[in-house]
Every structure is written in structure tokens, then in C-alpha cells.
C-alpha positions in Angstrom: 83.3 145.3 70.5 83.5 143.9 66.9 80.1 143.1 67.2 79.0 147.1 68.6 82.2 148.3 65.8 79.7 146.8 63.0 76.3 148.6 64.1 75.0 146.0 65.5 74.1 144.1 69.2 74.3 140.5 70.0 72.6 138.4 72.5 74.3 136.9 75.0 73.1 133.5 74.0 74.4 134.4 70.6 77.4 135.5 71.9 78.0 132.6 73.8 77.2 130.1 71.0 79.5 131.9 68.6 82.4 131.8 71.3 81.8 128.2 72.1 81.7 127.3 67.7 84.7 129.0 67.3 87.1 127.5 70.3 88.6 130.5 70.6 89.7 131.2 67.7 89.9 135.0 67.4 90.6 135.3 63.7 87.4 132.7 63.2 85.5 134.5 65.4 86.3 137.9 63.8 85.4 136.2 60.4 82.1 134.8 61.6 80.7 138.3 63.4 81.3 140.2 60.1 79.3 137.6 58.2 76.6 137.6 61.1 76.6 141.8 61.1 76.4 141.6 57.3 73.2 138.7 57.5 71.3 140.6 60.2 71.5 143.8 58.8 71.8 145.3 61.5 69.2 143.5 63.7 70.3 142.2 67.0 72.3 139.0 66.4 70.4 135.9 68.2 71.2 132.2 68.5 68.9 131.6 65.2 71.3 133.8 63.5 74.3 131.9 64.2 73.0 128.6 63.1 72.1 130.0 60.0 75.1 131.7 59.1 78.1 130.3 60.8 80.1 127.4 59.3 81.4 125.8 62.7 78.3 124.5 63.7 78.8 121.5 61.3 82.8 121.3 61.2 83.9 121.4 64.5 88.1 120.7 64.8 90.6 118.6 67.0 91.7 122.6 67.3 88.4 123.4 68.7 88.6 120.2 71.3 92.2 120.7 72.2 90.9 124.5 73.2 88.0 123.7 75.4 90.3 121.1 76.9 93.1 123.3 77.7 90.6 126.1 79.0 88.8 123.0 81.0 85.6 123.7 79.4 83.9 120.8 80.6 80.4 120.5 78.1 82.5 122.1 75.1 84.9 119.3 74.7 82.4 116.6 75.2 80.7 118.2 72.6 83.4 118.8 70.3 84.6 114.9 70.6 80.7 113.6 70.3 80.3 115.9 66.8 84.2 114.8 65.9 83.1 110.7 66.3 79.6 111.5 64.8 80.9 113.1 61.6 83.1 109.8 61.5 86.3 110.7 62.5 88.4 107.6 63.7 89.4 107.9 68.0 92.5 106.3 66.9 93.1 110.0 64.5 91.3 112.1 67.1 94.4 110.9 69.7 96.8 111.1 67.1 95.8 115.2 66.6 95.5 115.3 70.6 99.4 114.1 70.5 100.3 116.4 67.0 98.6 119.9 69.2 100.6 118.9 72.5 103.7 118.1 70.9 103.6 122.1 69.4 102.4 123.2 73.1 105.1 121.5 74.7 107.8 122.7 72.1 106.3 126.3 71.8 106.3 126.4 76.2 110.2 124.6 76.1 111.6 127.5 74.0 109.4 130.0 76.3 111.0 128.9 79.1 114.2 129.6 77.4 113.5 133.2 76.5 113.9 132.5 72.8 112.6 135.1 70.7 108.9 134.7 69.6 109.5 135.2 65.8 112.2 132.9 66.0 110.1 129.8 68.3 107.5 130.4 65.5 110.3 129.7 62.3 111.1 126.9 64.7 107.5 125.3 65.4 106.5 126.0 62.4 102.6 127.0 62.3 100.5 129.3 60.7 99.8 132.3 61.8 96.6 132.2 63.1 97.8 128.8 65.1 100.5 130.3 66.1 98.8 132.5 67.9 97.2 130.1 69.8 99.7 128.3 70.3 101.5 130.4 72.5 98.3 132.1 74.9 97.8 128.2 75.2 101.6 127.5 76.1 101.9 130.3 78.4 98.8 129.4 80.2 100.2 126.0 80.6 103.2 124.6 82.9 105.6 122.6 81.5 104.8 120.0 84.6 100.9 120.0 83.1 101.9 119.7 79.7 103.6 116.9 80.7 100.9 115.3 82.9 98.9 115.6 79.5 101.3 113.8 77.8 101.0 110.5 80.5 97.4 110.5 80.0 97.0 110.5 76.5 100.0 107.8 76.4 97.9 105.7 78.6 94.8 106.1 76.9 96.1 105.4 73.6 97.7 102.1 74.6 94.5 101.2 76.2 92.7 101.9 73.2 95.4 99.8 70.8 95.3 97.0 73.3 91.2 96.7 73.0 91.1 97.4 77.2 88.2 99.7 76.4 85.8 100.7 73.8 87.7 103.1 71.9 84.8 106.0 71.7 84.0 105.3 75.5 88.5 105.9 76.0 88.0 109.0 74.3 85.6 110.0 76.7 87.6 109.1 79.8 90.6 110.5 78.4 88.9 114.1 78.0 86.8 113.8 81.2 90.6 113.2 83.2 92.2 115.6 80.9 90.3 118.1 82.8 91.8 117.8 86.3 95.2 118.0 85.3 
């Protein structure tokens, strides 16, 4: 709809690539669409345009990884994980950031279950607006039991990594794969 409002069209493959690259972040998606409309000057937006214009092709984030895991998007989660590792992110950092994002979801879910008003929850959690809206959406879509299971799996792999039971990169790949089945 945003592309149509801007007087342009987008190919299905370019649309899919753009959604995957922004990790479902609606604010980022909107910003990238505006750049693409300006770049293409009204012609049909294609994959090559997305590759040339979108910043996200070079900077996958832990947020995109978490989004893809929660949404059970296997291809994207492995892709984001590999990109993060290729950028030099340490596996222990990735685990720590996954735990951090998961803690936001658990706290948000707990307060939602207690029927606390959204503005009060946001204040308690301390997330910015764009992070906040994503956390609420994800927390609403994940029952507490699922989030607890995520934590259990994350803890097991964290301990495995720290004890050197498996290579760190392999541990991360197995972790991400196991989280899909929760």
C-alpha cells in the first residue's frame, strides 16, 4: 500500500526481499520504501533496486534475527545469523543479545497478562517506540510457556558454548534451529 501511495509498483520478489531485509520493522520498511520510490522515479521497483538502495543488505541486526526466529522464518534466521557472524559478531555476544531481547518479551508478556496499560508497560520496559511496538506484537503472539521454553533452550546452549562442548558457531546454528520448533 505504501508503494502504491507513492505512485509506484514493486515486484513480488523485491517486496519479499525488502520485508526480509528490514526484519518486519515497519518504521524501517516505510523509510526504505520512500527511498526506493525516489530512487526509481516511479518505475517498477525490482530486486536490484532494493540491493542498491537498502542499507539493511549490509547490516543485519540481532533484532532481525530475533524477529525471524519468533516468526519461525527458518531461511531468514539462518541468513541473519550467518551475516552477523560474517560481520565479526562473537557467538557469545549473539547469545547475550538473544537473551536480552527475550527478556524484553518475557517482561512485556507478563505485564500484558496482568492487564497493565500499554503506556505503563512501555515505561517499565524502557524501550523506544519502534522497538516497543515490535516487542508488544511479538509478546502478544507468544504465550509465556513458549517464552520460558526459549529461555531454557538458550541457557542450555549458553552453557554448552562456555564449556566448549561444541564449536561456538555450530552451537548457535543448532540453537536457532531448535528455537524454530518451540
